[in-house]
C-alpha positions as CSV (number, residue, x, y, z in Angstrom):
1,M,82.4,83.9,110.1
2,P,83.3,82.3,107.5
3,G,86.5,83.9,105.7
4,T,87.7,84.0,102.1
5,L,90.6,81.2,102.8
6,R,90.4,78.5,100.0
7,V,91.9,75.2,101.5
8,L,92.6,72.0,99.4
9,V,93.2,69.2,102.2
10,L,95.0,66.0,100.9
11,T,94.8,63.0,102.9
12,P,95.8,59.5,103.0
13,G,92.5,58.4,104.8
14,V,89.8,60.3,107.1
15,F,87.7,57.2,107.6
16,D,89.5,55.0,109.8
17,K,89.6,55.2,113.2
18,G,93.4,55.9,113.9
19,G,94.7,58.7,115.7
20,I,96.0,60.4,112.3
21,A,92.4,60.0,110.9
22,R,90.7,61.2,113.7
23,Y,93.2,64.5,114.2
24,G,92.3,64.9,110.5
25,R,88.9,64.6,110.9
26,A,88.9,67.1,113.7
27,Q,91.2,69.6,111.8
28,I,89.1,69.3,108.8
29,R,85.9,70.4,110.6
30,A,88.0,73.4,112.3
31,L,88.8,74.7,108.4
32,R,85.1,74.2,107.6
33,D,83.6,76.2,110.6
34,A,86.8,78.8,110.2
35,F,86.4,79.1,106.3
36,G,82.9,77.7,105.3
37,D,82.2,74.3,103.8
38,R,82.8,75.5,100.4
39,A,86.2,76.9,100.7
40,V,87.4,73.1,102.2
41,D,87.9,70.5,99.3
42,V,88.9,67.3,101.1
43,L,90.5,64.2,98.9
44,S,91.3,61.0,100.6
45,L,93.4,58.6,99.1
46,V,91.7,55.6,101.1
47,G,87.9,55.3,100.4
48,R,85.6,54.0,103.4
49,R,85.9,50.3,104.4
50,D,83.9,48.1,106.6
51,G,85.1,48.5,110.2
52,D,85.8,52.3,109.7
53,F,84.7,55.2,111.6
54,E,80.8,55.1,111.7
55,E,79.5,58.4,111.6
56,P,79.1,60.2,108.1
57,F,82.1,62.2,107.3
58,P,81.5,64.3,103.9
59,V,84.7,64.7,101.5
60,S,85.0,66.3,97.9
61,W,86.3,62.6,96.6
62,A,87.8,59.1,97.8
63,G,89.9,56.7,96.3
64,P,88.7,53.2,95.3
65,V,88.5,50.5,98.0
66,P,90.5,48.2,97.8
67,L,93.1,50.6,97.4
68,S,94.4,49.8,93.4
69,R,97.8,49.6,92.2
70,G,97.2,52.8,90.5
71,A,95.2,54.7,93.1
72,R,98.1,57.1,93.8
73,V,98.4,58.0,89.9
74,L,94.3,58.5,90.3
75,F,94.6,60.5,93.0
76,A,97.0,63.0,91.7
77,S,95.3,63.3,88.5
78,V,92.5,64.3,91.0
79,A,94.4,66.9,93.2
80,A,95.9,68.5,90.0
81,G,92.2,69.0,88.8
82,Y,91.2,70.1,92.5
83,A,94.3,72.8,92.4
84,R,93.3,74.5,89.1
85,S,90.4,76.4,91.3
86,R,93.5,77.6,92.6
87,P,93.4,77.1,96.5
88,N,95.2,79.9,98.9
89,V,96.4,76.9,101.0
90,I,97.3,73.1,100.1
91,L,97.3,71.0,103.1
92,T,98.7,67.4,103.8
93,Q,97.9,65.3,106.5
94,H,100.9,63.0,106.2
95,L,104.3,63.5,105.0
96,H,103.8,60.8,102.5
97,L,101.8,63.3,100.4
98,G,104.2,66.0,100.5
99,P,106.1,65.9,97.4
100,L,102.3,65.9,95.1
101,A,101.4,68.9,97.3
102,W,104.8,70.5,96.9
103,L,104.1,69.9,92.7
104,L,100.5,71.6,93.5
105,A,101.7,74.5,95.4
106,R,104.0,75.4,93.0
107,M,101.8,75.0,90.2
108,V,99.3,77.1,91.2
109,R,101.3,79.4,93.9
110,A,99.3,78.5,96.9
111,R,100.9,77.9,100.4
112,L,102.0,74.8,101.2
113,V,101.0,73.6,105.1
114,Q,102.1,70.4,106.5
115,T,101.0,68.4,109.6
116,V,102.9,66.1,111.3
117,Y,102.9,63.8,114.4
118,G,105.7,61.3,115.1
119,L,107.1,58.3,113.9
120,E,107.1,59.4,110.4
121,L,109.6,61.6,111.0
122,W,112.4,59.7,112.2
123,S,111.4,56.2,110.6
124,G,111.7,56.1,106.7
125,L,111.8,59.9,105.6
126,T,112.8,59.7,102.3
127,R,114.6,62.9,101.1
128,A,112.0,64.1,98.6
129,R,109.7,64.2,101.8
130,R,112.4,66.0,103.7
131,A,113.0,68.2,101.3
132,T,109.5,69.1,100.4
133,L,108.9,69.3,104.6
134,S,111.9,71.7,104.9
135,H,109.8,74.0,102.0
136,S,106.6,74.0,103.6
137,D,105.4,77.6,104.4
138,L,104.0,76.0,107.7
139,V,104.4,73.1,109.6
140,I,101.6,71.9,112.3
141,S,103.0,69.2,114.9
142,D,100.2,67.4,116.7
143,C,103.0,68.1,120.0
144,H,106.0,69.8,121.3
145,S,108.3,66.6,121.0
146,S,107.8,66.2,117.3
147,A,108.1,69.9,116.8
148,E,111.4,69.9,118.9
149,Y,112.8,66.9,116.6
150,C,111.8,68.8,113.2
151,V,114.0,71.8,114.6
152,E,116.9,69.7,116.3
153,A,117.1,67.6,113.1
154,N,117.3,70.5,110.9
155,L,113.9,68.9,108.7
156,V,112.0,72.7,108.5
157,S,113.2,76.3,107.9
158,R,111.1,77.8,110.7
159,P,109.6,75.9,114.2
160,P,106.5,74.3,113.4
161,V,103.4,75.6,115.1
162,V,101.9,72.8,118.0
163,I,98.4,72.4,118.0
164,W,97.6,69.3,120.3
165,D,94.9,67.0,119.5
166,C,91.4,67.8,120.8
167,V,88.6,65.7,122.8
168,D,84.6,66.1,122.3
169,L,84.4,67.3,126.0
170,D,80.6,66.8,125.7
171,R,80.8,63.4,124.5
172,F,83.7,62.1,126.8
173,T,82.7,62.7,130.5
174,P,83.4,61.3,133.8
175,G,80.1,58.6,134.5
176,E,79.3,55.2,135.0
177,A,80.0,52.8,132.1
178,S,76.6,51.5,130.8
179,A,76.5,47.4,131.7
180,S,74.9,46.5,128.6
181,A,77.3,48.7,126.5
182,L,80.3,46.7,128.2
183,A,78.3,43.4,127.8
184,A,78.3,43.4,124.4
185,Y,81.9,43.6,124.0
186,G,81.9,40.6,126.6
187,V,83.1,42.7,129.1
188,L,81.7,42.2,132.6
189,P,81.0,44.1,135.5
190,R,83.9,45.5,137.3
191,A,85.1,42.8,140.1
192,R,88.7,44.1,140.1
193,F,90.8,47.5,139.6
194,R,90.3,47.4,135.6
195,I,93.6,48.8,133.5
196,L,92.3,49.4,129.9
197,F,94.7,49.4,127.1
198,L,92.8,50.7,123.7
199,A,95.1,50.7,120.7
200,R,96.0,49.1,117.3
201,L,96.5,45.3,118.5
202,T,99.1,44.9,115.4
203,R,102.3,43.3,115.0
204,D,103.8,46.7,114.1
205,A,101.9,48.5,117.0
206,R,103.7,46.8,119.4
207,Y,106.0,49.6,120.7
208,K,102.5,51.1,122.6
209,G,103.1,48.6,125.4
210,A,100.3,46.0,125.0
211,E,103.2,43.1,125.8
212,R,104.2,45.3,128.9
213,L,100.5,45.4,130.7
214,I,100.4,42.0,130.1
215,A,103.7,41.5,132.1
216,L,102.8,44.3,134.6
217,L,99.4,42.3,135.2
218,A,101.2,39.1,136.3
219,R,103.0,41.6,138.8
220,L,99.7,42.9,140.4
221,P,97.7,41.2,142.7
222,A,95.3,38.6,140.9
223,D,92.4,39.2,142.9
224,R,92.5,43.3,142.7
225,F,93.6,43.7,139.1
226,E,92.2,43.2,135.7
227,A,92.7,44.5,131.9
228,V,90.5,45.4,129.3
229,F,92.3,45.0,125.5
230,A,89.9,47.2,123.2
231,G,90.7,47.2,119.5
232,S,91.8,44.8,116.7
233,G,94.6,43.4,114.7
234,D,96.6,40.9,113.9
235,D,98.1,40.6,117.0
236,I,95.4,39.1,119.4
237,P,96.6,35.7,118.9
238,H,100.0,36.5,120.2
239,L,98.5,38.3,123.1
240,R,96.2,35.9,124.2
241,E,99.0,33.2,124.4
242,L,101.3,35.8,126.0
243,A,98.8,36.2,128.7
244,G,98.3,32.7,129.3
245,R,101.6,31.9,129.8
246,A,102.0,34.5,132.2
247,G,99.1,33.3,134.0
248,V,96.8,36.2,133.8
249,A,94.4,34.8,130.9
250,D,91.4,34.3,133.4
251,R,91.7,38.3,134.4
252,T,91.9,39.5,130.6
253,Y,89.2,40.6,128.0
254,F,89.7,41.0,124.4
255,T,86.7,42.8,123.2
256,G,87.4,43.4,119.1
257,P,86.6,46.9,117.5
258,I,84.9,49.4,119.4
259,H,82.1,51.1,117.9
260,E,82.6,55.1,117.9
261,E,78.8,55.0,119.6
262,H,80.4,53.1,122.7
263,M,83.7,54.6,123.1
264,P,82.9,56.8,126.4
265,E,81.8,53.8,127.9
266,I,84.7,51.8,127.3
267,Y,86.4,54.5,129.2
268,R,84.0,54.9,131.9
269,G,83.8,51.2,132.5
270,A,87.8,51.2,133.4
271,D,89.8,52.7,136.6
272,A,92.9,53.5,135.1
273,F,94.4,53.8,131.2
274,Y,97.4,52.3,130.0
275,L,99.5,53.4,126.8
276,T,103.2,53.2,127.0
277,S,104.9,54.0,123.8
278,E,108.5,53.3,123.0
279,S,110.2,55.6,120.5
280,G,112.8,54.7,117.9
281,Q,113.0,53.2,114.6
282,G,109.5,52.3,113.8
283,K,108.2,53.5,116.8
284,G,106.5,56.6,118.7
285,E,103.9,58.9,119.0
286,G,103.2,62.3,118.3
287,I,100.1,63.3,121.4
288,P,98.2,60.1,121.3
289,L,94.7,60.6,121.4
290,T,93.4,57.8,123.4
291,P,95.1,59.0,126.6
292,L,93.4,62.8,126.4
293,E,89.7,60.6,126.1
294,A,90.3,58.8,129.3
295,L,91.3,62.3,130.8
296,A,88.0,63.4,129.8
297,C,86.1,60.8,131.3
298,G,88.1,61.1,134.7
299,V,90.3,58.0,134.3
300,P,93.9,58.3,135.0
301,V,96.5,57.6,132.5
302,V,100.0,55.7,132.7
303,V,102.1,56.9,129.6
304,G,105.5,56.7,128.5
305,N,108.0,59.6,128.7
306,Q,109.8,58.8,125.3
307,D,107.6,60.9,122.7
308,G,104.4,63.5,122.7
309,S,102.4,61.1,125.1
310,R,104.1,62.9,128.0
311,E,102.4,65.8,127.1
312,A,99.0,64.6,128.1
313,I,99.1,65.0,131.7
314,E,100.9,67.9,132.8
315,G,99.6,69.2,135.8
316,G,98.3,65.6,137.0
317,G,95.7,63.0,136.0
318,G,98.0,60.1,135.6
319,I,102.1,59.5,135.7
320,C,104.8,59.9,133.1
321,L,107.4,57.0,133.2
322,D,109.9,54.9,131.4
323,P,107.7,52.3,129.1
324,G,110.2,49.6,130.8
325,N,109.9,50.9,134.4
326,L,107.1,48.4,135.4
327,D,107.9,48.7,139.1
328,G,107.2,52.7,139.0
329,Q,103.9,51.8,137.1
330,A,102.9,49.0,139.3
331,A,103.4,51.5,142.4
332,Y,101.0,54.1,141.0
333,L,98.3,51.9,139.9
334,M,98.6,49.9,143.6
335,Q,98.2,53.1,144.9
336,L,95.3,54.2,143.2
337,A,93.6,50.9,144.2
338,A,94.3,51.1,147.7
339,D,93.7,55.0,148.2
340,P,90.3,55.9,147.0
341,S,90.9,59.3,147.9
342,H,93.9,59.7,145.7
343,H,92.0,57.9,142.6
344,A,89.3,60.6,143.0
345,A,91.6,63.4,143.0
346,E,93.3,62.0,139.9
347,R,90.0,61.8,138.1
348,L,89.3,65.2,138.7
349,R,92.7,66.2,137.7
350,G,92.7,64.7,134.6
351,R,89.4,65.8,134.0
352,K,90.5,69.1,134.5
353,R,93.6,68.8,132.5
354,A,90.9,67.9,129.3
355,E,89.1,70.5,129.8
356,E,92.0,73.1,130.1
357,A,94.2,71.8,127.3
358,F,92.2,69.8,124.9
359,G,88.7,71.3,123.9
360,Y,87.6,71.7,120.4
361,P,87.1,75.4,120.5
362,A,91.3,75.9,121.3
363,F,91.7,73.4,118.7
364,A,89.8,75.0,116.0
365,A,91.0,78.7,117.3
366,K,94.6,77.6,116.5
367,T,94.0,75.7,113.4
368,R,92.3,79.2,112.0
369,E,95.2,81.4,113.4
370,A,97.7,79.3,111.9
371,L,96.6,79.7,108.4
372,L,96.0,83.1,108.8
373,A,98.9,83.6,109.2
374,V,100.5,81.8,106.9
375,T,98.7,83.3,103.9
376,N,99.3,87.0,105.5
377,R,103.1,85.9,105.5
378,A,103.2,85.8,109.4
379,A,103.9,82.2,109.8
380,S,106.9,83.0,112.3
381,A,104.4,85.2,114.7
382,V,102.9,82.3,116.0
383,A,104.7,80.9,119.0
384,V,107.3,78.3,118.9
385,P,107.8,75.2,120.8
386,R,108.8,75.0,124.2
387,K,111.3,72.8,125.6
388,F,110.8,69.4,127.6
389,P,113.1,68.5,130.5
């Protein structure tokens, strides 16, 4: 039943289709389910734009579109007004909002809870954001890899609580893809083993591995393998040109943005999913949602071993390799394509992994427990992250 805890959520943007916004929507849903809609105020710096998440998502206040020069000042003013209602917790969904949240929490004597993911921790972390992170009453990390980084880099005063992202297991299920849904994005019925890449196709997201998939596709037999690049971004012309130079343009599809309604169909239309992120300055992930959705749809995944991506497939359902290990990736995909029984077993293991680790009920319960613990001055009682080899 809803409790008495009141939460003010500060988010940079909750409407777009990116992984952080998706995690944020699940987090807000969990807070509303736990404490009631009226106990959770959500302020979004960026309002809804064309091409954003299509389904309605209510917030208490959203900033102007396009984002104006004074939008951050306006956002801070609105947040200060909402803070006067004295919430128990002020929760940020990005470190960029940490300094503002810290000031408001001090002003109304609320607990400060911050959510972290990955890249923002080791790329451009300002002194002010670092200071407010260390003074947080609770840090929630979407993966163990990033939580461990926080501890090792002395960014936090206590170990973060790890709450993996979640998947709607009732929507994302194994099955046959709708031919009409795929055709709407220019994707023909499968004639070869199909590898799906679904992410932002932008220059600043090249670390996710779209270029590597084109190089990998060139190594695989032309009569047996093809790739679908789903998503939008400024890097598509470059990727098309790269595919042409690599001699694989005739077996690559570029779908453009995918409507939320069709997301399960895009996964079901693939034989394997590929996202091999590199980690480093300006690079890296927490635990990306797209491999989790692929697993839920019974699609084996190929992920990188340099960040939280590796946590997706403990127990099977795919392979975790160095992003640059194209030989190992090719060998795994060749085995899947050549051995239907192995492919079927990996599909089952992937779905089982999703059911055991990435369902919404577990996500919601952990979110509720974490906030109740910190408001009871017992955040240290929540389990600390474990080490990965």
